[in-house]
C-alpha positions as CSV (number, residue, x, y, z in Angstrom):
1,M,27.1,-7.7,-27.2
2,S,26.9,-4.1,-28.2
3,C,23.7,-2.1,-27.5
4,Q,22.5,0.0,-30.4
5,H,20.1,1.9,-28.2
6,L,22.9,3.1,-26.0
7,K,25.0,4.1,-29.1
8,E,22.1,6.1,-30.6
9,A,20.8,7.8,-27.4
10,T,21.5,11.5,-27.0
11,D,20.9,13.7,-24.0
12,H,17.5,15.2,-23.8
13,A,16.5,18.3,-21.9
14,P,14.3,17.5,-18.9
15,L,10.6,18.1,-19.6
16,S,9.8,18.5,-15.9
17,A,11.1,20.4,-12.9
18,Y,13.3,18.2,-10.7
19,E,14.6,20.4,-8.0
20,G,11.8,19.2,-5.7
21,G,12.4,15.5,-6.4
22,C,10.6,13.0,-8.6
23,P,7.7,14.9,-10.2
24,P,5.3,12.0,-10.3
25,C,6.0,11.3,-6.6
26,V,5.6,14.9,-5.7
27,A,2.3,15.2,-7.6
28,A,1.0,12.2,-5.7
29,G,2.1,13.6,-2.3
30,F,5.1,11.3,-1.8
31,D,8.6,12.4,-0.8
32,D,10.4,9.0,-0.4
33,W,12.1,8.6,-3.8
34,V,15.8,7.6,-3.8
35,H,17.5,8.8,-7.0
36,L,16.3,10.5,-10.2
37,R,16.6,9.3,-13.7
38,L,16.1,11.0,-17.1
39,C,14.5,9.4,-20.1
40,L,16.7,10.1,-23.1
41,S,13.8,9.7,-25.5
42,C,11.4,12.3,-24.1
43,G,13.0,14.0,-21.2
44,L,10.8,12.7,-18.4
45,V,12.4,12.9,-14.9
46,A,11.4,10.1,-12.6
47,C,12.6,8.0,-9.7
48,C,14.8,4.9,-9.9
49,D,14.1,1.2,-9.1
50,S,15.4,1.7,-5.5
51,S,12.5,4.0,-5.0
52,P,9.1,2.6,-3.8
53,R,7.1,3.6,-6.9
54,Q,9.9,3.0,-9.6
55,H,8.5,5.6,-11.9
56,M,11.2,5.4,-14.5
57,S,10.7,1.6,-15.0
58,A,6.9,2.2,-15.1
59,H,7.6,4.8,-17.8
60,F,9.6,2.3,-19.8
61,A,6.8,-0.3,-19.5
62,A,4.2,2.2,-20.7
63,E,6.2,4.1,-23.4
64,R,8.9,1.6,-24.4
65,H,11.6,4.4,-24.4
66,P,14.7,2.2,-24.1
67,V,17.4,4.4,-22.6
68,M,17.6,6.5,-19.4
69,R,20.5,8.0,-17.6
70,S,21.2,8.9,-14.0
71,F,20.1,12.4,-13.2
72,E,22.1,12.6,-10.0
73,P,24.9,15.2,-9.8
74,G,28.2,14.0,-11.0
75,E,26.8,10.8,-12.6
76,A,26.4,10.2,-16.4
77,W,25.9,6.5,-16.7
78,R,23.1,5.2,-18.9
79,W,20.9,2.1,-18.8
80,C,19.1,0.3,-21.7
81,F,15.9,-1.4,-20.5
82,E,15.6,-3.3,-23.8
83,D,19.0,-4.9,-23.7
84,H,19.7,-4.8,-20.0
85,Q,23.0,-3.1,-20.5
86,I,24.8,-0.2,-18.8
87,G,26.7,2.3,-20.8
């Protein structure tokens, strides 16, 4: 099955600084995120599901923005939360 969300998603400029790690984690005083992700709907940078607080999944649950991409150097894969597909 083809995912329309992945087809329509375009890169979005990050809304938050990311050099210091996951902005929501940093703001709360944590430094144990694993990888960063970028929401392709709004540009939020947040930590992945391997991180303790899973901020990108929490963002999807709250905002229903369907597609994120890896924000790690050299990675460009995307994930659709709605359809559970990688692209």
